[in-house]
LORO-62816 format. One record per residue (C-alpha): residue number from 0; x, y, z; chain; residue in one letter. Coordinates in steps of 0.05 Angstrom, whole numbers. Last residue first. Layout:
N
<r num="NUM" u="X" v="Y" w="Z" cadena="A" residuo="A"/>
...
***
This chain:
107
<r num="106" u="3110" v="-3322" w="-586" cadena="A" residuo="E"/>
<r num="105" u="3151" v="-3357" w="-643" cadena="A" residuo="D"/>
<r num="104" u="3098" v="-3410" w="-657" cadena="A" residuo="A"/>
<r num="103" u="3038" v="-3360" w="-670" cadena="A" residuo="G"/>
<r num="102" u="3050" v="-3356" w="-746" cadena="A" residuo="E"/>
<r num="101" u="3066" v="-3425" w="-759" cadena="A" residuo="W"/>
<r num="100" u="3004" v="-3444" w="-746" cadena="A" residuo="P"/>
<r num="99" u="2972" v="-3405" w="-804" cadena="A" residuo="R"/>
<r num="98" u="2896" v="-3424" w="-791" cadena="A" residuo="T"/>
<r num="97" u="2898" v="-3433" w="-864" cadena="A" residuo="W"/>
<r num="96" u="2942" v="-3495" w="-859" cadena="A" residuo="A"/>
<r num="95" u="2889" v="-3532" w="-819" cadena="A" residuo="P"/>
<r num="94" u="2927" v="-3573" w="-765" cadena="A" residuo="V"/>
<r num="93" u="2951" v="-3643" w="-774" cadena="A" residuo="L"/>
<r num="92" u="2960" v="-3686" w="-709" cadena="A" residuo="D"/>
<r num="91" u="2916" v="-3743" w="-730" cadena="A" residuo="T"/>
<r num="90" u="2855" v="-3783" w="-712" cadena="A" residuo="D"/>
<r num="89" u="2812" v="-3722" w="-737" cadena="A" residuo="E"/>
<r num="88" u="2845" v="-3705" w="-802" cadena="A" residuo="I"/>
<r num="87" u="2792" v="-3732" w="-858" cadena="A" residuo="R"/>
<r num="86" u="2734" v="-3718" w="-802" cadena="A" residuo="D"/>
<r num="85" u="2757" v="-3640" w="-806" cadena="A" residuo="R"/>
<r num="84" u="2764" v="-3645" w="-877" cadena="A" residuo="F"/>
<r num="83" u="2695" v="-3668" w="-886" cadena="A" residuo="A"/>
<r num="82" u="2672" v="-3618" w="-838" cadena="A" residuo="E"/>
<r num="81" u="2704" v="-3563" w="-872" cadena="A" residuo="G"/>
<r num="80" u="2672" v="-3582" w="-937" cadena="A" residuo="T"/>
<r num="79" u="2606" v="-3592" w="-916" cadena="A" residuo="E"/>
<r num="78" u="2613" v="-3519" w="-884" cadena="A" residuo="T"/>
<r num="77" u="2633" v="-3485" w="-948" cadena="A" residuo="D"/>
<r num="76" u="2686" v="-3463" w="-996" cadena="A" residuo="V"/>
<r num="75" u="2742" v="-3489" w="-940" cadena="A" residuo="P"/>
<r num="74" u="2806" v="-3448" w="-943" cadena="A" residuo="I"/>
<r num="73" u="2866" v="-3456" w="-985" cadena="A" residuo="A"/>
<r num="72" u="2933" v="-3433" w="-959" cadena="A" residuo="P"/>
<r num="71" u="2961" v="-3366" w="-991" cadena="A" residuo="N"/>
<r num="70" u="3037" v="-3361" w="-974" cadena="A" residuo="D"/>
<r num="69" u="3049" v="-3431" w="-951" cadena="A" residuo="P"/>
<r num="68" u="3095" v="-3441" w="-891" cadena="A" residuo="E"/>
<r num="67" u="3131" v="-3508" w="-902" cadena="A" residuo="H"/>
<r num="66" u="3150" v="-3542" w="-838" cadena="A" residuo="G"/>
<r num="65" u="3137" v="-3615" w="-848" cadena="A" residuo="D"/>
<r num="64" u="3068" v="-3603" w="-808" cadena="A" residuo="A"/>
<r num="63" u="3053" v="-3546" w="-854" cadena="A" residuo="V"/>
<r num="62" u="3061" v="-3595" w="-919" cadena="A" residuo="L"/>
<r num="61" u="3013" v="-3645" w="-883" cadena="A" residuo="E"/>
<r num="60" u="2961" v="-3586" w="-877" cadena="A" residuo="A"/>
<r num="59" u="2972" v="-3571" w="-945" cadena="A" residuo="E"/>
<r num="58" u="2960" v="-3638" w="-964" cadena="A" residuo="I"/>
<r num="57" u="2900" v="-3647" w="-926" cadena="A" residuo="V"/>
<r num="56" u="2868" v="-3584" w="-950" cadena="A" residuo="L"/>
<r num="55" u="2880" v="-3606" w="-1020" cadena="A" residuo="M"/>
<r num="54" u="2850" v="-3676" w="-1009" cadena="A" residuo="E"/>
<r num="53" u="2787" v="-3641" w="-981" cadena="A" residuo="V"/>
<r num="52" u="2776" v="-3611" w="-1053" cadena="A" residuo="N"/>
<r num="51" u="2721" v="-3562" w="-1047" cadena="A" residuo="A"/>
<r num="50" u="2772" v="-3507" w="-1046" cadena="A" residuo="T"/>
<r num="49" u="2779" v="-3428" w="-1029" cadena="A" residuo="R"/>
<r num="48" u="2835" v="-3385" w="-1042" cadena="A" residuo="R"/>
<r num="47" u="2835" v="-3322" w="-1013" cadena="A" residuo="T"/>
<r num="46" u="2864" v="-3265" w="-1065" cadena="A" residuo="G"/>
<r num="45" u="2932" v="-3250" w="-1077" cadena="A" residuo="P"/>
<r num="44" u="2958" v="-3190" w="-1065" cadena="A" residuo="E"/>
<r num="43" u="2990" v="-3162" w="-1129" cadena="A" residuo="M"/>
<r num="42" u="2957" v="-3094" w="-1133" cadena="A" residuo="T"/>
<r num="41" u="2916" v="-3065" w="-1180" cadena="A" residuo="I"/>
<r num="40" u="2898" v="-2983" w="-1174" cadena="A" residuo="V"/>
<r num="39" u="2962" v="-2947" w="-1165" cadena="A" residuo="E"/>
<r num="38" u="2996" v="-3003" w="-1213" cadena="A" residuo="S"/>
<r num="37" u="2942" v="-2981" w="-1259" cadena="A" residuo="L"/>
<r num="36" u="2963" v="-2912" w="-1261" cadena="A" residuo="V"/>
<r num="35" u="3033" v="-2927" w="-1266" cadena="A" residuo="D"/>
<r num="34" u="3028" v="-2973" w="-1321" cadena="A" residuo="R"/>
<r num="33" u="2988" v="-2922" w="-1358" cadena="A" residuo="R"/>
<r num="32" u="3046" v="-2871" w="-1352" cadena="A" residuo="R"/>
<r num="31" u="3094" v="-2923" w="-1380" cadena="A" residuo="E"/>
<r num="30" u="3043" v="-2933" w="-1437" cadena="A" residuo="P"/>
<r num="29" u="3045" v="-2864" w="-1452" cadena="A" residuo="S"/>
<r num="28" u="2982" v="-2823" w="-1440" cadena="A" residuo="A"/>
<r num="27" u="2939" v="-2805" w="-1499" cadena="A" residuo="D"/>
<r num="26" u="2867" v="-2825" w="-1460" cadena="A" residuo="I"/>
<r num="25" u="2903" v="-2811" w="-1394" cadena="A" residuo="E"/>
<r num="24" u="2889" v="-2744" w="-1397" cadena="A" residuo="D"/>
<r num="23" u="2833" v="-2738" w="-1344" cadena="A" residuo="D"/>
<r num="22" u="2792" v="-2670" w="-1329" cadena="A" residuo="G"/>
<r num="21" u="2735" v="-2709" w="-1343" cadena="A" residuo="T"/>
<r num="20" u="2702" v="-2657" w="-1386" cadena="A" residuo="S"/>
<r num="19" u="2759" v="-2618" w="-1412" cadena="A" residuo="E"/>
<r num="18" u="2804" v="-2682" w="-1429" cadena="A" residuo="D"/>
<r num="17" u="2738" v="-2712" w="-1468" cadena="A" residuo="P"/>
<r num="16" u="2736" v="-2650" w="-1514" cadena="A" residuo="T"/>
<r num="15" u="2681" v="-2599" w="-1493" cadena="A" residuo="E"/>
<r num="14" u="2638" v="-2576" w="-1544" cadena="A" residuo="G"/>
<r num="13" u="2574" v="-2602" w="-1498" cadena="A" residuo="S"/>
<r num="12" u="2537" v="-2635" w="-1554" cadena="A" residuo="P"/>
<r num="11" u="2468" v="-2633" w="-1550" cadena="A" residuo="E"/>
<r num="10" u="2435" v="-2699" w="-1522" cadena="A" residuo="P"/>
<r num="9" u="2403" v="-2738" w="-1572" cadena="A" residuo="R"/>
<r num="8" u="2330" v="-2745" w="-1568" cadena="A" residuo="E"/>
<r num="7" u="2296" v="-2814" w="-1570" cadena="A" residuo="P"/>
<r num="6" u="2258" v="-2829" w="-1633" cadena="A" residuo="P"/>
<r num="5" u="2179" v="-2817" w="-1633" cadena="A" residuo="A"/>
<r num="4" u="2127" v="-2864" w="-1606" cadena="A" residuo="R"/>
<r num="3" u="2071" v="-2883" w="-1649" cadena="A" residuo="D"/>
<r num="2" u="2112" v="-2950" w="-1663" cadena="A" residuo="S"/>
<r num="1" u="2101" v="-2995" w="-1728" cadena="A" residuo="S"/>
<r num="0" u="2087" v="-3063" w="-1742" cadena="A" residuo="M"/>
***
């Protein structure tokens, strides 16, 4: 089976080097320079942790009740998980860790 279409044409080379066309000389950059550039783009801040594990949410709430202040507490992945967590701690004094109750305690 053959095609009657002509092959696609290739663009004419511009004669510019990658450095000239992009204005970016990172191709030949030293490892230190690459690290500096990446550190400007990549942050070390953790993203939001989401979980469907109700037991993990309970454990984190218990840790907060014991005085621990987690840096990045998990939040329920969906409404069903949140409702299951609420039902699980209903008859306790536990507070969800993701609400960060320790941050408002000093006010």
